[in-house]
C-alpha positions as CSV (number, residue, x, y, z in Angstrom):
1,M,1.7,-5.0,10.3
2,T,-0.8,-2.5,11.9
3,K,-0.6,1.3,12.2
4,A,-0.1,0.7,16.1
5,E,2.8,-1.8,15.3
6,I,4.5,0.9,13.1
7,V,4.0,3.5,15.8
8,E,5.7,1.0,18.2
9,Q,8.6,0.4,15.7
10,I,9.3,4.1,15.4
11,Y,9.0,4.5,19.2
12,E,11.7,1.7,19.6
13,R,14.1,2.6,16.8
14,V,13.9,6.4,16.6
15,G,13.4,7.3,20.3
16,F,10.2,9.5,19.9
17,S,7.6,9.2,22.6
18,K,4.7,6.9,21.7
19,K,2.6,10.1,21.3
20,E,5.0,11.7,19.1
21,A,5.4,8.4,17.0
22,A,1.7,8.1,16.7
23,E,1.3,11.9,15.5
24,L,4.1,11.2,12.9
25,V,2.5,8.2,11.5
26,E,-1.0,9.9,11.5
27,K,0.5,12.8,9.7
28,V,2.3,10.9,7.0
29,F,-0.7,8.7,6.3
30,E,-2.9,12.0,6.2
31,I,-0.6,13.5,3.6
32,I,-0.6,10.4,1.5
33,K,-4.4,10.1,1.7
34,D,-4.8,13.9,0.7
35,T,-2.4,13.6,-2.2
36,L,-4.1,10.5,-3.7
37,S,-7.5,12.1,-3.1
38,E,-6.2,14.9,-5.6
39,G,-5.5,12.3,-8.1
40,E,-1.7,12.7,-7.7
41,K,0.8,9.8,-7.6
42,V,2.8,9.1,-4.4
43,K,6.3,7.9,-5.2
44,I,8.4,6.6,-2.2
45,S,11.8,6.1,-3.4
46,G,13.2,2.5,-2.4
47,F,9.5,1.4,-1.7
48,G,7.2,2.1,-4.6
49,N,4.4,4.0,-6.3
50,F,0.8,4.5,-5.2
51,V,-1.4,5.5,-8.3
52,V,-5.2,6.3,-8.5
53,R,-6.5,4.8,-11.7
54,H,-9.9,5.6,-13.1
55,K,-12.0,2.5,-14.3
56,N,-14.6,2.9,-16.8
57,A,-18.2,1.5,-16.4
58,R,-18.6,-1.9,-17.7
59,K,-20.6,-4.9,-17.7
60,G,-20.1,-7.6,-15.1
61,R,-21.6,-10.9,-13.8
62,N,-22.9,-11.9,-10.3
63,P,-20.8,-14.9,-9.5
64,Q,-23.5,-16.4,-7.3
65,T,-26.6,-16.0,-9.8
66,G,-24.8,-15.3,-13.1
67,Q,-26.9,-12.3,-13.6
68,E,-25.6,-9.5,-15.7
69,I,-24.9,-6.4,-13.8
70,L,-23.5,-2.8,-14.7
71,L,-20.4,-2.0,-12.8
72,E,-20.2,1.7,-12.4
73,E,-17.2,3.7,-13.1
74,R,-14.8,4.2,-10.2
75,K,-11.3,5.0,-9.0
76,V,-9.0,2.2,-7.8
77,L,-5.7,2.4,-6.0
78,T,-2.9,0.6,-7.4
79,F,0.6,-0.1,-5.9
80,K,3.7,-1.0,-7.9
81,P,6.8,-1.9,-5.8
82,S,10.1,-0.2,-6.5
83,L,12.9,-2.4,-8.0
84,V,14.7,-2.1,-4.7
85,L,11.7,-3.6,-2.9
86,K,11.2,-6.4,-5.6
87,N,14.9,-7.3,-5.3
88,L,14.8,-7.5,-1.4
89,L,11.6,-9.6,-1.4
90,N,13.3,-12.0,-3.9
91,E,16.5,-12.2,-2.1
92,S,14.5,-13.2,1.1
93,E,12.6,-15.9,-0.8
94,Q,15.9,-17.2,-2.1
95,G,17.4,-17.0,1.4
96,E,14.4,-19.1,2.8
97,A,14.6,-21.6,-0.2
98,G,18.5,-22.0,0.7
99,N,17.7,-22.8,4.2
100,E,15.3,-25.7,3.4
101,E,18.1,-27.8,1.8
């Protein structure tokens, strides 16, 4: 799903104009990005947690040449789905498996 598709869904389901829906989506993403860039966790109840983690520098290997390289320290974004989302995903998989029989 793209950002434009999210805007379209808000437009259809909530009744905002497309401009209002686009502004809302932009503001929500802006708040999430700003919060993560400050090193804070974003927890969306019923959806999951976005967490910025620090990775130390380490030795790696170029898979094409086999040459050893130094990977610099960096920050990575991780997402851990909530139990509600995990259960929803697993229910939909079980429903699909049940339809195959």
